[in-house]
N, C-alpha and C positions, 0 to 999 in steps of 0.2 A: 504494500500500500504506500502510495506516495503522499507527500505533504498536501497536495491538492485534495486527495481523497479524504484525508483526515479533516481538513478544513470543511469540506462539503458535508461530511458526516456530522461534525460539530454544529455546523450551520443548520442542518436538517433537524437535529435534536433541539436546538434553540427555537427553531420555527414551530416544531411540534409542541414544545412547552408553551410557547406564546399562544398557539391556537387552542390548546387545552385551557389555558388561563382565560382566554377570551370566551370560550364555550361556557366555563363555570360562571363567568361574569354575566353572560347573556341569560343563562338559566336563572340566576339570582335576580336579575332585572325583570324577567318575565314573572317570577313569583311576586316581586314587589309591585309590579304594575297590576297584577291580578288582585292583590290585596287592596291596592289604592282604588281600583274600580269598584270593589265591594264597598269600601268606606264611602266613596263618592255616591253610590246608589243609596246607602243608608242616610247619608247627609241630605240628599235630594228628597228622600221620603219624609224626612223630618222638617227640612227647611221650607218646602212648598206650603204645607198646611200652616206652619208658623207665620209665613209671610201673608197668607190669606187672612189669618186671624189678626195680624197686626194691622192690615189695611182696614179690616172691619172695625177694629177698636179705634183706629184713627178717625174714621168717619163718624162713629158714635161720639167720640170726644168732641169733634168739631160741632156736631149737632147740639151736644150738651152746652158747649161754650156759647153757641148762638142763643139757646134758651136762657142761659144765665145772663147774657147781655140784655135780652128783652126784659127779664125780671128786674135787673138793675135800672133800666130805663123807666119801668113802671114805678119802682120804689122812689126814684128821683122825682118823678112827676107827682106822686102822692105827697112826698115831703114838701115840694114846692107849694102844692095846693094847701097843705096843712099850715105851712108858714104864712101864706097869704090869709087864710081864714083866721088864724090866731091873731095876726096883726090887726085885721079888720074888727075882730071881736074885742080886742083890747081897746081900740079906738072908740068903738060904740059903747062899751060898758064902762070905760074909765070915768067919763064925766058923771054919770048917775051914781057910781060907787063913791066917788070923791064927795059929791053933794050929800049923799046919805050919811057918810062918815062925819061930815061937818055938822049935819043936823043932829046926829046922835051925840056928838061931843058937846055941842051947844046945849042940847037938852040935859045932859048930865050936869053941866056947869050950872044951869038954871035950877035944877033940882037941888044941887048942893047949896046954892045961895038961899033957896026957899027954906031948906032944912036949917041952915045956920041962922036965918032970920027969925025963926020961931022961938 
């Protein structure tokens, strides 16, 4: 056997080892890809219903926010109406109440004077 034959045999052995290493790597990659596809299918089965639920919940929340805004507007309107009514009531009742209090005080003073004069 010549030196060239030895080099060719060594090169052949190295190539065979490289092909064997690549074959092992390809098999491991296929197993990994198969597992990844299974996990992806499970994720898809879980994620799609969750996304549908999330969209439904978001629509419901938007509807509830709209209702709440309407209630706040109504409450604000009622508050404004009550403030106006209270102000009007105070204006209407303040004069007679003040006059009645003045008459009551004057009557008390007159009654005391009459009692002390006796």
